[in-house]
N, C-alpha and C positions, 0 to 999 in steps of 0.2 A: 503495500500499499503507500501508496505517494504520499508523501507531509510536507504542510504549506506549512511556514515561520511567518507572522505575521501579527496582525493586530488591527481591535475591529474599528477604528481610531485612523487609522494607520489607510490615507488618501489611496495606495495604489494597493493596498489587498483586495479589497472589494473588485477592483480588477479581476482577480489569476481565480477567488473564488468563485462568482461569475464562475467565471466557467468554466473548469472545476464543474460547477452542479449541473454545468445543461453539459459538458458533455458524458454526465454522468462518471468521470474518471473518480474510482474510488481512492479519498482521501484524510487524513487526522490532521485537524488545522491544533497547533503550540502556537501559545502567545508566546513574542519574542519577547522575553523577561531579560535582566540584565542578567540573568543569570547566562539562556541561551543567548544571547551575542557574547559572551566572554565565551565559551566552552564551543559553540557549533560555528555559529556566522559569521563569524573573523576568522574563527582559525580555517574555516570551508572558501569563504569567497575574498578578507582579506579585506575585506568594506566594512564598514555598518549601515547600511540599509537594507531595508522587506520592503517590499517581501522576499523570501527564498525557498524555492523548490526542489526535495531530499529525493533523493527514488528512491524504490523498496528498498533497493539493495544500502543504503544510506554511504553509497558509495561516492556522488554525481550530486552539487547541490549547483545548482540555477538560478541564478540573479538578474535582476532586469527582469519586468512580465512581460516584454514583446519576446526576449530572449526566453523566458519562460514557455510561451506563448505555442511560436517559433519549433523548441524541443516536443513536447507535446502535441502537434496538432503532426506532428514526420509518425507520431506511434500509432496516435488515433483517429484515424482521418476520415473516420465514420463521421457524419455531421459537420462539413470545415465549415470556418466560419470565415475563410478568401468567398470573396462573391465569384463564381467559374467567372463571370466574362468583365474586359477590362473598365468598363466605365464604373458600374456597380464597383472593384473592385479598388482601382483609382478614390473615390470619394469614400471610404471605408477606409483605408490607409489615412486619407487626407484627415478623418472628423479622428482617427488616433491620435495621428498625431498633433491634431490641435488641444485633443484634450488632455495628455498627457503637457507639451510644453505652456502652453498659455489657457487654459482653465485651471492651471494648476494657479493663476494669478487673483482672482478671483473669490478663491479658494481660501486661498491662505488667507487673502485680504476679511473674510467674511469672518472668520476662523478665532482672526486673533484682535481684530477695531475691534468688537464689538464686547462691553466687559462683562453682558450678560451670560457671556458661551463660558466664562471662563474657568468656575466653579467646575461648570461642569468635567469642559476640560481639564481640570486638574485632577479631577477625580479618576479621569477615564485613562490619563495616561500615570496616574499613582497605582492602577487597578496589574496596567502592562508589566508598568518596570519593576517595582518591588512588590510583585502579589499578599508578603505578608504583612507587610509595612500599610505607617501613615498612607493611605490613597491622597489625600487633598496637600498633604505636604511634598512625598515625592515626586508629586506633579507639576508642583510649582515647578523643583531647581532641575527638570526632563523638558518643560516645558518652556522654559527661558531663549534655549541657544533656536528655538521654532521662531517663535513670538519675533526674536529680531534678528532674521533675514530677508521680512517685508522691506525695508530697503534692497534690499540686490534685488531683489523682483520691481521694484519701484512703484511701489506703494506706500502714497507718500499724500499729507493734506491737499497738495497741489493735488494728484492724482484719484484719489480716492471718489470722487464724484464722477468723474468719468472713466474709471472701473464700475462702477455704478451701472451706472445709464447702461455703458455695450453688454454688460451681463445680464441688466434686466430686459433689456432688447432679444435679445438672445434667445435668453428662456422663455419669453413672451412666441419668437419663432416655431421653439421648440413645441412647443407646449401644442400652438396650432398643428405640427406635424407628425405630433402621437394623435393627435385627436382624432384621423385617416388613417393611420398606420400602426399597428402592434409595434415594430419595429424599426431604426433607421429605413431599411429601404425594400421596407415590407413585409412579411409573416414567418419570419423567421431571423435572431441576431445573426450577428455578423463582427470583425472586428473594432469597429468604428463602435456599436453598442456598448463593447466592452472595453473600449477606451475613455468612453464618458463616465460607467461607474465606476472611475478610478476619484473622481473631483464631484462629482454629484449624492455621490451615495452617501462616506463617510464624510465628507465636509459637510457638504451644502443639506443632504436633509436630518444629518441626523443631529448637530447642532440645535442652540434651542433658536434662536436670533436668523440663519440663513433658512433653519427647518420650518418658522411659520411664513417667509417670505415665499418660500417654495410649492408650502400650499396652500397660500391664498393666490398666488400668481400664475400656477402652472399646476393644477391638480392632474392631468392628463401624465407631463413628466413623473406624476407623484404612481398612477397607476402604472406608466413602464419600468418605475424604479422596482416595483413590485413582479414583478414580469420579470425581468431581471433577477432576482433575487434567485429563481429556479429551483422554488419549493416541491413539485412538484414536475413528473417527466416532463420530456420540451416535446412541443409540437411537433416533432416528424414521426414519431409515432402511427398515426393518424387522430390525436385530442391534447387538447391542452387548456392549459384555465387560467380567465381573461375576469376579475373584477369579481371573484368567487362562483360564477360557472366554469361546465364544462363544455367545450369548444370543438366541433370535428374541423379536420384544415385538410385540406390537397395535401399526399402523399407523397410528393413528389414537386419539386422548382418545373414553373412555367419559363418562360421566356424571361430572360434578364433573372436568372437562377433564384427566385422570389415564390414563395410556399402563398397560394392562393387561398383563401381559406371557402369554405361552398359554401354558397346564397344560403343553403337553409339554415343556416345557421344567424337569426339578425343581428348579432348584437356586432360580431366580426363583419358580415354584408356593408351594414352601416360603415364603417370603418375604412372599407373601398368602394363607396358609392363609386357607382361612376364607371368602375373596371373592370365588366365583365358580364356578359348575359346570367339572369335570373335563371334558375329551372328551378322547378317544382320541388316544393320537399319530398324526401322521400328516394332521393336520388343517392345514387354509392358516388362514392369519393372518388371525384375526376377532374382532368389540367382544363385551368383556363390560361386558354396565350392571348396575353396581355402589351399591349408594346411596351416598351419603356422608358419610363416618363422621363419628359425635357427642362424638368424642372426642378429643384430638389432646396430646400427651407431660403424658396428666394434666387437660389443660383442658376441660372441659363445655360443649357451645355447641351451636347448635340454628340447625337453616338451617332460614328461612322459603323458598323457591321463590315461590311466586305471588305477595309484593309484593316483591323483593329485584329493585336496579337496580342497573344495573353502572357504574360511576362511570369514570368516562373520564379524570379526574383526576390525576396520582399527587404523592404526595408530595414533589415535589423541588419543585416551584410554590410551597414553602414557604419555597423560600431557605432552610433551616438552611446557615449556616454551621460546621463545627467546624470542632477542631484535629486536626494529622496526630500520627500518633502513630508508633513506629516501635519 
């Protein structure tokens, strides 16, 4: 069984946790306490970043969420999270980069710039770092280095208003999209969905102030976050869970690599209104061949299928080194 070393409060652990659940890869999660850092993470990786994935034999440790996902995709190719078509693959990769490298800025701002978050954050950090000690006191010590990173990210009194305006605009666009689609690119998640889980789950949805903002301004994003927990089997076996209901979905992708809901499912059919011909209830599951969209979250693009080629390399081969934020 694989072992995930991470924390509920960690921005990037949520990304890998959701991926492991979606792929139904057996794993156990171990809290990255100070002892785990000292005895496992630093000796095996040479850095003090989480999450870290340990292979069942305990010999291999993989650090960096993109590397972890690509490592597992090669070993568990069923239900791939990289879209098959070039355009959707590019969109998915762009969203992962956007989430990993840019949404970390509002995530850190909304966590550390609002005093009402601090009691909660101190307790969370304390329970993670030294579970048997005073949670709040330990949390303050650990949290200090993360709170001090805001200037490095460009968060200051002069930029806070612009960061909030940018993020809330993005949140509104994302909420409008999830009002019509279960995931970023249709009926099943891609790498871009898992990328967004990093900042939107651990920071934005769980911390008190941004969590209240999220629930007030983006209820469909909240529903997407619930779907991305994958506490139920994934939607590739013929059913999925949405808002507490069991829904039927198509067993295979239509053109563009997207799963489409059976029109007899009223709630899911509403998510895909205007994207297929309705059929009477009771028909067996089938494929609906739907043209790929030419507009996504306000971005227009054109798909040229004749000359498009799928590139097999992934952006992890660029070997980006990223700092890890909490």
